C-alpha positions as CSV (number, residue, x, y, z in Angstrom):
1,M,-41.0,-136.6,69.3
2,K,-38.8,-139.7,69.3
3,K,-38.3,-139.2,65.6
4,I,-37.3,-135.6,65.9
5,A,-35.0,-136.4,68.7
6,F,-33.4,-139.0,66.6
7,I,-32.9,-136.6,63.7
8,L,-31.3,-134.0,66.0
9,F,-29.0,-136.6,67.5
10,F,-28.0,-137.8,64.0
11,V,-27.2,-134.2,62.9
12,A,-25.1,-133.6,66.0
13,F,-23.3,-136.8,65.5
14,I,-22.5,-136.0,61.9
15,S,-21.3,-132.5,62.8
16,F,-19.1,-134.0,65.5
17,A,-17.7,-136.5,63.1
18,Q,-16.9,-133.8,60.6
19,E,-15.2,-131.6,63.2
20,E,-13.2,-134.6,64.3
21,Q,-12.3,-135.4,60.8
22,E,-11.2,-131.8,60.2
23,E,-9.2,-131.8,63.3
24,K,-7.4,-134.9,62.2
25,L,-6.7,-133.4,58.9
26,K,-5.3,-130.3,60.5
27,E,-3.2,-132.3,62.8
28,K,-1.9,-134.3,59.9
29,A,-1.1,-131.0,58.1
30,R,0.7,-129.7,61.2
31,I,2.8,-132.8,61.4
32,E,3.7,-132.7,57.7
33,S,4.5,-129.0,58.0
34,T,6.7,-129.6,61.0
35,N,8.5,-132.4,59.2
36,L,9.1,-130.2,56.2
37,T,10.4,-127.4,58.5
38,W,12.8,-129.9,60.0
39,E,14.0,-131.0,56.6
40,A,14.4,-127.3,55.6
41,N,16.5,-126.7,58.7
42,K,18.6,-129.6,57.8
43,D,19.1,-128.4,54.2
44,L,20.0,-125.0,55.5
45,A,22.5,-126.4,57.9
46,E,24.1,-128.2,54.9
47,D,24.2,-124.9,53.1
48,D,21.6,-126.0,50.5
49,F,19.6,-122.8,50.4
50,V,17.6,-123.7,47.3
51,A,16.3,-127.0,48.9
52,A,15.7,-125.3,52.2
53,E,13.7,-122.5,50.6
54,V,11.5,-125.1,48.8
55,D,10.9,-127.1,52.0
56,Y,10.1,-124.0,54.0
57,R,7.6,-122.9,51.4
58,K,5.9,-126.3,51.4
59,A,5.7,-126.2,55.2
60,I,4.1,-122.8,55.2
61,S,1.5,-123.9,52.6
62,K,0.7,-127.0,54.6
63,S,-0.3,-125.3,57.8
64,D,-1.2,-121.7,58.7
65,E,-0.4,-122.4,62.3
66,N,3.3,-123.1,61.6
67,T,5.1,-119.9,62.6
68,V,8.5,-121.5,62.8
69,A,8.8,-122.1,59.0
70,P,8.2,-118.4,57.9
71,Y,10.4,-117.2,60.8
72,N,13.3,-119.5,59.8
73,L,12.9,-118.7,56.1
74,G,13.0,-115.0,57.0
75,N,16.3,-115.6,58.8
76,A,17.6,-117.4,55.7
77,Y,16.7,-114.5,53.5
78,Y,18.2,-112.0,56.0
79,N,21.6,-113.9,55.9
80,K,21.5,-113.7,52.1
81,E,20.9,-109.9,52.4
82,S,17.5,-110.3,50.7
83,Y,16.0,-107.9,53.2
84,T,12.7,-107.3,51.4
85,E,11.9,-111.0,51.3
86,A,13.1,-111.4,54.9
87,F,10.8,-108.7,56.1
88,G,7.8,-110.3,54.4
89,R,8.4,-113.6,56.2
90,F,9.1,-112.0,59.6
91,K,5.8,-110.1,59.3
92,Q,4.0,-113.3,58.3
93,A,5.4,-115.1,61.4
94,G,4.5,-112.2,63.7
95,E,0.9,-112.0,62.5
96,K,0.4,-115.8,62.8
97,A,2.1,-116.2,66.2
98,T,-0.1,-116.5,69.3
99,A,2.7,-116.8,71.8
100,K,4.3,-113.6,73.0
101,E,7.8,-114.9,72.7
102,E,7.3,-115.8,69.0
103,K,5.9,-112.3,68.4
104,H,8.8,-110.8,70.2
105,K,11.3,-112.6,68.0
106,A,9.5,-111.7,64.8
107,Y,9.2,-108.0,65.5
108,H,12.8,-107.9,66.8
109,N,14.0,-109.2,63.5
110,M,11.7,-106.8,61.6
111,G,13.5,-104.0,63.4
112,N,16.9,-105.5,62.3
113,V,15.7,-105.4,58.6
114,F,14.7,-101.7,59.0
115,M,18.1,-100.9,60.5
116,K,19.8,-102.5,57.5
117,Q,17.7,-100.4,55.2
118,K,18.4,-97.2,57.3
119,E,14.7,-96.8,57.9
120,Y,15.3,-95.9,61.5
121,E,11.9,-94.6,62.3
122,K,10.3,-97.9,61.3
123,A,13.0,-99.8,63.2
124,V,12.1,-97.8,66.4
125,E,8.4,-98.9,66.1
126,A,9.3,-102.5,65.4
127,Y,11.6,-102.7,68.5
128,K,8.9,-101.1,70.6
129,E,6.5,-103.8,69.5
130,A,9.0,-106.5,70.3
131,L,9.5,-105.0,73.8
132,R,5.8,-105.0,74.4
133,N,5.9,-108.8,74.0
134,N,9.1,-109.2,76.0
135,P,10.1,-106.1,78.0
136,K,13.1,-108.0,79.6
137,D,15.0,-108.5,76.4
138,E,18.2,-106.4,76.7
139,E,19.3,-106.9,73.1
140,T,16.0,-105.5,71.8
141,R,16.3,-102.6,74.3
142,Y,19.9,-101.8,73.1
143,N,18.8,-102.0,69.5
144,L,15.9,-99.6,70.2
145,A,18.3,-97.0,71.8
146,L,20.7,-97.3,68.8
147,A,17.8,-96.9,66.4
148,K,16.6,-93.7,68.2
149,E,20.2,-92.3,68.1
150,L,20.6,-93.0,64.4
151,L,17.1,-91.6,63.8
152,K,18.0,-88.3,65.5
153,K,21.2,-88.1,63.5
154,Q,19.4,-88.8,60.3
155,Q,16.8,-86.1,61.1
156,D,19.5,-83.6,61.9
157,E,21.3,-84.3,58.7
158,Q,18.0,-84.1,56.8
159,Q,17.2,-80.7,58.4
160,K,20.7,-79.5,57.6
161,N,20.3,-80.7,54.0
162,D,16.9,-79.0,53.8
163,E,18.4,-75.7,55.1
164,N,21.3,-76.0,52.6
165,K,18.8,-76.7,49.9
166,D,16.7,-73.7,50.9
167,N,19.8,-71.5,51.1
168,K,20.9,-72.8,47.7
169,D,17.4,-72.2,46.3
170,N,17.4,-68.7,47.8
171,K,20.8,-68.1,46.3
172,D,19.7,-69.4,43.0
173,Q,16.7,-67.2,43.1
174,K,18.8,-64.2,44.1
175,D,21.3,-65.1,41.3
176,D,18.3,-65.4,38.9
177,K,16.9,-62.1,40.1
178,D,20.3,-60.4,39.8
179,Q,20.7,-61.9,36.3
180,D,17.2,-60.7,35.4
181,Q,18.1,-57.2,36.7
182,K,21.3,-57.3,34.8
183,N,19.5,-58.4,31.6
184,D,17.0,-55.6,32.2
185,G,19.8,-53.1,32.6
186,D,21.5,-54.4,29.4
187,N,18.2,-54.3,27.6
188,K,17.6,-50.7,28.8
189,E,21.1,-49.7,27.8
190,D,20.7,-51.4,24.4
191,Q,17.3,-49.6,24.1
192,K,19.0,-46.3,25.1
193,D,21.7,-46.8,22.5
194,K,19.1,-47.7,19.9
195,D,17.1,-44.6,20.9
196,D,20.2,-42.4,20.7
197,S,21.1,-43.9,17.4
198,D,17.5,-43.4,16.1
199,K,17.6,-39.8,17.4
200,K,20.9,-39.2,15.7
201,D,19.6,-40.7,12.5
202,Q,16.5,-38.5,12.8
203,E,18.7,-35.4,13.4
204,D,20.9,-36.3,10.4
205,K,17.8,-36.8,8.3
206,G,16.5,-33.5,9.5
207,D,19.8,-31.8,8.7
208,K,19.8,-33.3,5.3
209,E,16.2,-32.2,4.7
210,D,17.2,-28.7,5.9
211,E,20.1,-28.7,3.6
212,K,17.9,-29.9,0.8
213,K,15.4,-27.2,1.6
214,E,18.1,-24.6,1.7
215,D,19.5,-25.8,-1.6
216,N,16.0,-25.7,-3.1
217,K,15.5,-22.2,-1.7
218,E,18.8,-21.0,-3.1
219,G,18.0,-22.6,-6.4
220,E,14.6,-21.0,-6.5
221,G,16.2,-17.7,-5.7
222,D,18.6,-18.1,-8.5
223,E,15.8,-19.1,-10.8
224,K,13.8,-16.0,-9.8
225,K,16.8,-13.8,-10.5
226,E,17.2,-15.4,-13.9
227,E,13.5,-15.0,-14.6
228,Q,13.9,-11.3,-13.7
229,K,16.7,-11.0,-16.2
230,K,14.6,-12.7,-19.0
231,P,11.7,-10.9,-20.8
232,E,8.3,-11.7,-19.6
233,Q,6.4,-14.4,-21.4
234,G,4.0,-12.9,-24.1
235,D,6.0,-9.6,-24.6
236,K,8.0,-9.0,-27.8
237,P,11.8,-9.1,-27.4
238,Q,13.3,-5.7,-26.8
239,E,16.6,-4.4,-27.8
240,Q,18.9,-4.0,-24.9
241,Q,18.9,-0.4,-23.9
242,Q,22.0,1.4,-22.8
243,Q,22.4,4.8,-21.3
244,P,24.3,6.8,-23.9
245,R,27.6,8.2,-22.9
246,P,28.1,12.0,-22.7
247,N,28.8,13.7,-26.2
248,Q,27.9,10.4,-27.9
249,L,24.9,10.1,-30.3
250,S,22.4,7.3,-29.8
251,K,21.7,4.8,-32.4
252,Q,18.3,6.4,-33.2
253,Q,20.0,9.8,-33.6
254,I,22.5,8.3,-36.0
255,Q,19.8,6.7,-37.9
256,N,17.9,10.0,-38.2
257,L,21.0,11.7,-39.2
258,L,21.8,9.2,-42.0
259,E,18.3,9.5,-43.3
260,A,18.6,13.2,-43.4
261,M,21.9,13.0,-45.2
262,Q,20.4,10.6,-47.7
263,N,17.5,12.9,-48.3
264,E,19.9,15.9,-48.9
265,E,22.0,13.8,-51.2
266,K,18.9,12.8,-53.1
267,K,17.8,16.4,-53.5
268,V,21.3,17.3,-54.8
269,Q,21.2,14.4,-57.2
270,E,17.8,15.5,-58.5
271,K,19.1,19.0,-59.2
272,I,22.0,17.7,-61.0
273,D,19.9,15.4,-63.1
274,A,17.5,18.3,-63.9
275,K,20.3,20.5,-65.2
276,K,21.6,17.7,-67.4
277,V,18.1,17.4,-69.1
278,K,17.9,21.2,-69.9
279,G,21.3,21.3,-71.7
280,A,20.7,18.2,-74.0
281,K,19.8,18.4,-77.7
282,V,16.3,17.4,-78.9
283,K,16.5,14.5,-81.2
284,N,13.8,14.4,-84.1
285,E,11.7,11.5,-84.5
286,K,12.5,11.0,-88.2
287,D,15.7,11.6,-90.0
288,W,14.7,13.3,-93.2
């Protein structure tokens, strides 16, 4: 039992010693961080921003409990108009702070950053948080009222811009619709002109075809008339017949008459020749 009690005592002693050692180290770090913060404040007072920034960063890295260093560094950035960096340091200070006054200052300055960036809605929330930690601060209360007023004005302007945008969009849509209708009308008019032109071309084409058919019909009629005038294929050519005039012999009658005259003349000639034969002397075959 004594041995167990001794072991427990020894373990507790070691733990206490370690905690004490850790506390000493933390205290040493706090002291170093405070000294670095003091040096940074001095550098900033001497307008040596670069050296001040380095010392503030060292102070912050030395101790998480040091809320002054990030707060002061935030102010330095704020004065340089580096609002994004300033906000980061104010936020860091506000989260680490345990005292309400330190939290109040950190959130108040975060509200100031949002005001510079015209983020009035966020500024309102930051000032409200600052007032929760210090409701009696009149400067914070004034800034909160100003932020609310600017937020309302911003919202009204935004609403007006949205309405103007909607009106413009509606107008653009109406213009587009009107343009589409105009284009449709133009297209329909163009189509109508094209249809009329096609119809006219078709009519002209039909007229030409009718004229061609009429010409062909007339030509065929002429050809038929000519064919009626010509002898039929396969028949022998015939002499053209004419109706004889009154008291005028036809060609056949003349031919018959000529043949009759020739026959009569032949008969007469034969009689003459016969008479010549009877009156002629008979010649002997031998001349004795």
